[in-house]
C-alpha positions in Angstrom: 156.7 -67.8 44.7 158.7 -65.6 42.5 157.9 -67.8 39.5 154.2 -67.6 40.4 154.3 -63.8 40.5 156.1 -63.7 37.2 153.4 -65.9 35.5 150.6 -63.8 37.0 152.3 -60.6 35.8 152.9 -62.0 32.3 149.3 -63.3 32.0 147.9 -60.0 33.2 150.0 -57.5 31.3 149.9 -59.5 28.1 146.1 -59.4 28.0 145.6 -55.9 29.4 147.9 -54.4 26.7 146.1 -56.1 23.8 144.1 -53.9 21.5 141.1 -56.2 21.8 141.0 -55.7 25.6 141.2 -52.0 25.3 138.6 -51.8 22.5 136.2 -54.0 24.4 136.6 -52.1 27.6 135.9 -48.8 25.8 133.3 -50.0 23.3 131.1 -51.7 25.9 130.0 -48.4 27.6 129.6 -46.8 24.1 127.5 -49.8 23.1 125.3 -49.4 26.2 124.8 -45.8 25.4 123.8 -46.6 21.8 121.5 -49.3 23.0 119.8 -46.8 25.4 119.3 -44.2 22.6 117.9 -46.8 20.2 115.5 -48.2 22.8 114.4 -44.7 23.7 113.8 -44.0 20.0 111.9 -47.2 19.5 109.5 -46.6 22.5 109.1 -42.9 21.6 108.8 -43.0 17.8 108.7 -46.6 16.8 104.9 -47.0 17.0 103.5 -44.3 14.7 100.7 -46.4 13.3 97.4 -44.5 13.8 94.1 -46.4 14.2 91.0 -44.3 13.4 88.1 -46.5 14.5 84.4 -45.9 13.8 82.2 -47.1 16.6 78.7 -48.4 15.9 77.3 -48.5 19.4 74.0 -50.4 19.0 73.9 -51.0 22.8 74.5 -47.4 23.6 76.9 -48.4 26.4 79.3 -45.6 25.7 76.8 -42.7 25.5 78.8 -41.5 22.5 81.8 -40.7 24.6 84.9 -42.7 24.3 88.4 -41.2 25.2 91.2 -41.6 22.7 94.5 -43.2 23.6 97.9 -43.1 22.1 97.6 -43.4 18.3 94.0 -44.7 18.6 91.1 -42.4 17.8 87.4 -43.2 18.1 84.5 -41.7 16.2 80.8 -42.5 16.6 78.6 -43.1 13.6 75.1 -44.4 13.1 75.5 -45.5 9.5 74.6 -49.1 8.5 77.5 -51.5 8.8 77.3 -52.4 5.1 77.7 -48.8 4.1 80.6 -48.2 6.4 82.4 -51.3 4.9 81.7 -50.2 1.4 82.9 -46.6 2.0 86.0 -47.5 4.0 88.4 -47.2 1.0 87.0 -43.9 -0.2 86.7 -42.4 3.3 90.1 -41.7 4.8 88.7 -40.6 8.1 88.6 -44.2 9.4 90.4 -47.5 8.8 88.5 -49.8 11.2 85.0 -50.4 12.4 84.0 -51.5 16.0 80.4 -52.8 16.3 79.0 -53.1 19.8 75.8 -55.2 19.6 72.7 -54.7 21.8 72.9 -56.2 25.3 70.1 -58.8 25.4 70.6 -59.8 29.0 72.5 -57.5 31.5 73.2 -60.6 33.6 75.2 -62.4 30.9 78.9 -62.8 31.7 80.3 -63.1 28.2 79.9 -60.3 25.7 81.3 -60.1 22.2 82.0 -57.1 20.0 83.1 -57.2 16.4 86.1 -55.4 14.8 86.3 -55.0 11.0 89.5 -54.0 9.3 91.7 -55.2 6.4 94.7 -54.9 8.7 95.3 -57.4 11.5 94.4 -56.2 15.0 97.5 -55.1 17.0 97.8 -56.4 20.5 98.0 -53.0 22.1 94.9 -51.8 20.1 93.0 -55.0 21.1 93.9 -54.4 24.8 92.8 -50.8 24.7 89.5 -51.6 23.1 88.8 -54.5 25.5 89.5 -52.3 28.6 87.2 -49.6 27.4 84.4 -52.0 26.5 84.7 -53.8 29.9 84.6 -50.5 31.8 81.6 -49.3 29.8 79.8 -52.6 30.3 80.3 -52.4 34.0 78.7 -49.0 34.2 75.9 -50.2 31.8 75.1 -53.3 33.9 75.2 -51.3 37.1 72.6 -48.9 35.7 70.4 -51.6 34.1 70.3 -53.8 37.2 69.7 -50.8 39.4 72.7 -51.5 41.6 74.5 -49.1 43.9 77.7 -48.2 42.1 79.4 -47.2 45.4 78.4 -50.5 47.0 79.9 -52.4 44.1 83.1 -50.4 44.2 83.3 -51.2 47.9 83.4 -54.9 47.1 86.9 -54.5 45.6 89.5 -54.8 48.3 93.3 -54.5 47.9 94.8 -57.0 50.4 98.3 -56.1 51.7 100.2 -58.6 53.9 102.4 -56.9 56.4 104.9 -59.2 58.0 106.4 -58.6 61.5 109.1 -60.3 63.6 108.1 -62.0 66.8 111.5 -61.5 68.4 112.6 -57.9 68.2 115.7 -56.4 69.7 115.7 -52.9 71.2 115.8 -50.3 68.4 115.1 -52.8 65.7 112.2 -52.4 63.3 109.8 -55.3 63.4 108.4 -54.6 59.9 109.8 -57.2 57.4 107.4 -56.6 54.6 110.1 -55.6 52.1 112.7 -58.1 53.3 111.6 -60.8 50.9 111.5 -58.5 47.9 114.9 -57.0 48.7 116.4 -60.4 49.5 115.2 -61.8 46.2 116.5 -58.9 44.2 119.9 -58.8 45.9 120.2 -62.6 45.8 119.3 -62.8 42.1 122.0 -60.1 41.3 124.7 -61.9 43.2 123.7 -65.3 41.8 123.6 -64.0 38.2 127.0 -62.3 38.6 128.5 -65.7 39.7 126.9 -67.5 36.8 128.1 -65.0 34.2 131.6 -64.7 35.7 132.1 -68.5 35.8 131.2 -68.8 32.1 133.0 -65.7 30.8 136.3 -65.9 32.7 136.4 -69.7 32.9 136.2 -69.9 29.1 138.8 -67.2 28.9 141.2 -69.4 30.9 140.5 -72.4 28.6 141.2 -70.3 25.5 144.4 -69.0 27.0 145.6 -72.6 27.7 144.6 -73.7 24.2 146.4 -70.8 22.5 149.7 -71.5 24.3 149.4 -75.2 23.5 148.7 -74.7 19.8 151.5 -72.1 19.5 154.0 -74.3 21.4 154.8 -71.4 23.7 154.2 -73.6 26.7 157.1 -75.8 25.8 159.5 -72.9 26.5 157.7 -71.6 29.6 157.3 -75.0 31.3 161.1 -75.6 31.1 161.6 -73.1 33.9 158.2 -73.1 35.7 156.3 -76.0 37.3 153.1 -76.9 35.5 151.0 -76.3 38.6 152.6 -72.9 39.2 151.9 -72.0 35.5 148.3 -73.1 35.8 147.7 -71.2 39.1 149.4 -68.1 37.7 147.2 -68.3 34.6 144.0 -68.6 36.6 145.0 -65.6 38.9 146.2 -63.5 36.0 143.2 -64.0 33.8 141.0 -63.3 36.9 142.8 -60.1 37.4 142.2 -59.1 33.8 138.4 -59.7 34.3 138.4 -57.8 37.5 140.1 -54.8 35.9 137.6 -54.8 33.1 134.6 -55.0 35.4 136.0 -52.1 37.6 136.6 -50.0 34.4 133.0 -50.7 33.3 131.7 -49.7 36.7 133.2 -46.3 36.2 132.7 -45.8 32.4 129.2 -47.1 32.0 127.4 -44.8 34.5 129.5 -41.9 33.2 128.6 -42.6 29.6 124.9 -43.0 30.4 125.0 -39.7 32.3 126.6 -37.9 29.3 123.9 -39.5 27.0 121.2 -38.2 29.3 122.7 -34.7 29.1 123.1 -34.8 25.3 119.7 -36.2 24.4 117.7 -34.7 27.2 116.2 -37.9 28.7 116.7 -40.2 31.6 118.5 -43.5 30.6 116.0 -45.4 32.7 113.0 -43.8 30.9 112.9 -46.4 28.2 111.8 -48.9 30.8 108.8 -46.7 31.8 107.5 -45.8 28.3 104.8 -48.4 28.1 101.4 -46.9 28.6 99.4 -48.1 31.5 102.3 -49.5 33.4 101.8 -50.5 37.0 104.4 -48.1 38.2 102.7 -45.1 36.7 99.5 -45.9 38.5 101.1 -46.0 42.0 100.2 -43.2 44.4 103.3 -40.9 45.0 102.9 -41.2 48.7 102.7 -45.0 48.5 105.8 -45.0 46.2 107.7 -42.9 48.7 106.7 -45.2 51.5 107.9 -48.2 49.5 111.2 -46.5 48.8 111.7 -45.7 52.5 110.9 -49.3 53.4 113.3 -50.5 50.8 116.1 -48.3 52.1 115.3 -49.4 55.7 115.4 -53.0 54.5 118.8 -52.5 52.9 120.2 -50.9 56.1 119.1 -53.9 58.1 120.9 -56.3 55.8 123.8 -58.0 57.6 126.4 -56.6 55.1 129.3 -57.7 57.3 128.3 -61.3 56.5 127.0 -60.8 53.0 129.9 -59.0 51.4 132.8 -61.1 52.8 130.9 -64.4 52.2 130.0 -63.3 48.6 133.7 -62.5 47.9 134.8 -65.9 49.2 132.2 -67.7 47.2 133.1 -65.7 44.1 136.8 -66.6 44.5 136.1 -70.2 45.2 133.7 -70.6 42.4 136.1 -68.9 40.0 139.1 -71.0 41.0 137.1 -74.2 40.9 135.6 -73.8 37.5 138.6 -72.0 35.9 140.7 -74.9 37.0 138.3 -77.3 35.3 138.2 -75.3 32.1 142.0 -75.1 32.2 142.3 -78.9 32.5 139.9 -79.3 29.5 141.9 -76.8 27.5 145.1 -78.7 28.1 143.4 -81.9 26.9 142.1 -80.5 23.7 143.8 -81.0 20.4 144.1 -78.6 17.4 140.4 -78.9 16.7 138.3 -76.9 19.2 135.2 -78.7 18.1 136.4 -82.0 19.5 136.4 -80.6 23.1 132.7 -79.6 23.1 131.7 -82.8 24.9 134.3 -82.1 27.6 133.2 -78.5 28.2 129.6 -79.8 28.4 130.6 -81.7 31.6 131.6 -78.4 33.2 128.7 -76.4 31.9 126.0 -78.7 33.1 126.6 -78.1 36.9 126.8 -74.3 36.2 123.4 -74.4 34.4 121.8 -76.6 37.1 123.2 -74.4 39.8 121.6 -71.4 38.1 118.2 -73.1 38.0 118.5 -74.2 41.6 119.4 -70.6 42.5 116.1 -69.4 41.0 114.2 -72.0 43.0 116.1 -71.0 46.2 115.0 -67.3 45.7 111.4 -68.5 46.1 112.1 -70.8 49.0 115.5 -70.0 50.5 115.2 -72.5 53.4 113.8 -75.4 51.4 115.6 -78.8 51.4 116.7 -78.3 47.9 118.3 -74.9 48.6 119.9 -76.0 51.9 121.2 -79.2 50.4 122.6 -77.5 47.3 124.5 -75.1 49.5 126.7 -78.0 50.6 127.3 -79.3 47.1 130.6 -77.6 46.1 129.7 -77.4 42.4 126.4 -75.6 43.2 127.3 -73.7 46.4 129.1 -70.7 44.7 125.9 -69.9 42.7 123.1 -71.0 45.2 124.5 -69.8 48.5 125.1 -66.1 47.5 121.5 -65.9 46.5 120.5 -67.2 50.0 122.8 -64.8 51.9 120.3 -61.8 52.0 117.7 -64.1 53.6 119.9 -64.5 56.7 120.6 -68.3 56.7 121.9 -69.8 59.9 125.6 -69.3 60.6 126.4 -73.0 60.7 125.1 -73.3 57.1 127.3 -70.4 55.9 130.4 -71.7 57.7 129.9 -75.3 56.7 129.2 -74.4 53.1 132.2 -72.2 52.9 134.5 -74.8 54.3 133.3 -77.5 51.9 133.6 -75.1 49.0 137.1 -73.9 49.9 138.4 -77.4 50.4 136.8 -78.6 47.2 138.2 -75.6 45.2 141.7 -76.4 46.4 141.3 -80.0 45.5 140.0 -79.1 42.0 143.0 -76.8 41.4 145.4 -79.7 42.5 143.4 -82.1 40.3 143.5 -79.8 37.3 147.3 -79.3 37.8 147.8 -83.1 37.6 145.9 -83.2 34.2 147.5 -79.9 33.0 151.1 -81.1 33.5 150.6 -84.0 31.1 147.9 -82.7 28.7 149.7 -79.4 27.9 152.5 -81.4 26.2 150.2 -84.0 24.5 150.0 -83.1 20.8 148.3 -84.7 17.8 145.9 -86.9 19.7 142.3 -86.4 20.8 142.2 -86.9 24.6 139.2 -88.5 26.3 138.0 -88.7 29.9 139.9 -92.0 30.3 143.1 -90.4 29.2 142.6 -87.5 31.7 141.9 -90.1 34.4 145.2 -91.9 33.6 147.1 -88.6 33.7 146.1 -88.1 37.3 148.2 -91.1 38.4 151.0 -90.8 36.0 154.4 -90.0 37.5 155.3 -87.3 35.0 
């Protein structure tokens, strides 16, 4: 036990004291701040191209009134089209022409307008023009066909599905309308954290093993420490380094973004809301407040006493499982890192498959695929955390955890058998057959 603690301490302190660790921990929040400032600048000042469009409204559907939008200005003219084309270079008041032809039959569904310009039509400009023409055509057809505008507007109905529980305990809210959205959001966050952590910190363990093997440091260490103890200490120590960095980022990133918002005078989240005509900007404030209240109520009703401990257990099991596999691969590699790509692919494929199964489970958390994958140890640490907010049955959580914990312990033991031989195997490219033979070797 003392040796295990010494290995953990060595692995942890060696990496935490490195300049690369300190710089990455400090530069990550600064990079996030720079990213936010750049994105804000792009959305605020990146699109300064002005479109001055002359409108030839032969159908008179606009009644010579067309509101401008961001960087798009409309101007009505009755000049012949050929004259407008010929004078475009000399007349700097416009750089494009929009021709709206006469409407021959108000009952026609398809309607085509023509846009003339030497410059290609930008997507946002095309969308703005299409929306304005469609809106004007709707009013024009309503008038020409002598229809009641209010009656037509009444045909448009927004359907909202409100879900309620059948079995409701005393004091419990039966409205579960936001449960699916909250569950999907929370599940995707937990599943994505698992996916990233397995890749980042598992690869970190593999690189650590390879460095010690190439530098021959392990020959000195293994003389006084059992290989399995060294492997386990390395996994725990590197995991502690990753946890330290994540905790530091949880403090530094929000603080840095807050300072950026004070210095530059904008909300760090505003860059996500800069696009004109976004759906969020069109929601009624009262409706938005109601949605927020439902979301907060949904979060309060989550069974956090099950979700948080279960997620931590899955996180630890998934990390130990895949970190042990990466460590075994690192011990089997030679001097050339490229030769081990085929071995790392064997570990990466289950992780990638688990991520895709997780996304399918978010849409159908109780499907056969989601439930079955929850009992497959290689998929469970990624799939099952995404299902936890949807309140799966207790037997599925307990059974999945037991299977995952047992398999994680087995993988650590298995990796230790490979590690004890592979870490001292130099100058030879190891294969899966070699690794299988090491499992049963006496040394």
